[in-house]
C-alpha positions, 0 to 999 in steps of 0.5 A: 599614348591614348588613341581614338577620338572622344566621341567613340563608344568603346566596347570590351568584348567581341563575342555575339553581344559585343559585335551586335552592339557595335553594329547596332550603334554604327547603324545609328551613325555612332563611331565604335571601337571594339576591343577583343582579348583573343587574337582572332575574332571567332567563336567557340561553341556549338549550336544556338537556338533562335526564337522569334525575338532573335529574328526581330533583331536580325531584321533591325540589324539588316542581317536577315538575308545572311542568316537565312543562308545558314540557318535551319528551321526545325519542324518542331520543338520536342521533348522526349523522355530519356528513359522510356523514349516516349514523346512528352510534348511537341510544339509544331513550328509551322504556319500556326507558329508563324501566324502567332508570333510573326517570326520563325524559330531557327537553329544556327551554328554559333560560329556562323552567327558570329561570322555574320556579325563580324562581317557586318561590322567590318563592312560598316564605316565607323566600326574599328575592331582590334584583337589581342586587347584584353581590358585591364583597367578603366576610369570614368572621369565624368567626361570621358572613359579611359581604358587600358589593355594588358598589352599597354595600349590606352583608349578613350571614348565617350562611353564603355560597354562591358560585353566581356562575358561571364567573367567580366572585369567591367562587371566586377567594378560596377557590381562587384559580386565575385565569381559566377554561381556554379550550377553543378551542371556540366555540358558536353557538346559536339558538332559532327557531319550529319552523315554520321548520325543514323538515318532513323535519328536524323530528325528535323526537330529540336529534340530534348531528351529529358532524364533524371539529373540529365538531358541530351539535345539534338538538332541539325545545323548549317543547312542540315550538313552538321548535327549538334549534340549537347549532353548535360548532367549534374556533376561536382567536377568542374573546370572553368572555361568553355573549351575543355576536353570532357571525360567520356567515361563519366558521360557514359556513366551518367547516361547508363540508364538512358534509352537506346536512341540516346545511347546510340547518339552518344556513341557517335561522338569520340571527342567531346568539349565540356563547359561548366554551366554558371549564372549569377543572381539578377541585378537591377543596376548594371550601369554607372556613369558612362559605363554599362554592361551587356549580355552575359556580363549583365545577366548571365543565364543557364542555357535551358531557355536557349536565350543567352545570345538572343538576350545579348542581341536584344540588349544591343538593339535597345542600347543603340536605341537609347543612345540615339535618343540621348545623344551625347549623354551616355549616363541617361542613355544607359539608365534608360537602357537598363530600365528597359532590360533588367526585368525581362532578362531577370525573368529569363534568368530565373525561368531558365533555372526552373526549366533546368529543374523540370528537364532533370526531374526524377521520380514523382516529379518526372511523372508530374512533368510528363503528365502536365505537359501532355495535357496541354494543347498546342495552343496552350504550349505556344501561349506559354512562350508569348511573354518571351516571343511577342514584341515587347 
């Protein structure tokens, strides 16, 4: 038996992007059924950085108050040299930043943000969320979309949004570009109580320690109660997935030449979780008929610009806007949605690759990076982000 009335929009994937899409559509008065493959609606991962563009999304979705209960507002974005321990550049995030972009810069625990979205969806009439529902197939018959899940359930709706991540099954039908592009970069992540971090290293900043073929990111989370550490390095070893235990010996080997503060921070972690950093080549078309993609399913990106979740939430707001502008016509709505999104997300995808190269520079390129970034004024540094953070 198929369930759900034909006017609903089906969303495959209950992560940050899928939940944001469900909430955005429901706020426009459109019924939504969200299908999540996991048994429970929860997120894994560590911290997320939230640029001013993310806070515009929170305002649009009515989430600002809930976010502010758990977000941390760092004092600055700082790059340190992981070998010399010297400061390379700093963008203060105080009043001049607020005046320039009209919104703050924050950091949040991924699980906290996801819970805020899930709670908001649960409170919205018109949103139905089902777990343990992994999409196995779908068919667009021109009038409706029929979805089958691996447990034998079937659904039908006016449209399908594939928010099913990097390994999206919906993408394989729409784009068919095979496996993701493995970057050769491995990320080890850990979240620990702030009390375990030595006081002289508890900065209220988002700090990136940039080194040859590696870097370490540190910042506080959840009102400062937790501390987020992410260590990234180049490696030929990888295992698919987000939640694999890391090899501490390899991590220590890669960071053996790093400065004392970096070594101290790494030593505070006994168990790390590892994930492989992947993206895909940008595409200009991720829609077909009554089916479209969102977030990592549409434009997976390396994390070096800290924009993966932000772009997915932006997608959600634009998707809902276009569906409201083209009621009953998902085809036109989806084409308008991707037209508004694909160049911007392409730029973020490609710029993230460039940032990764800059962070991991060595030799003469490292010296050039440090010299160039030190030569910029704070105003120039902020303006370099205007294309991303200004309203668009």
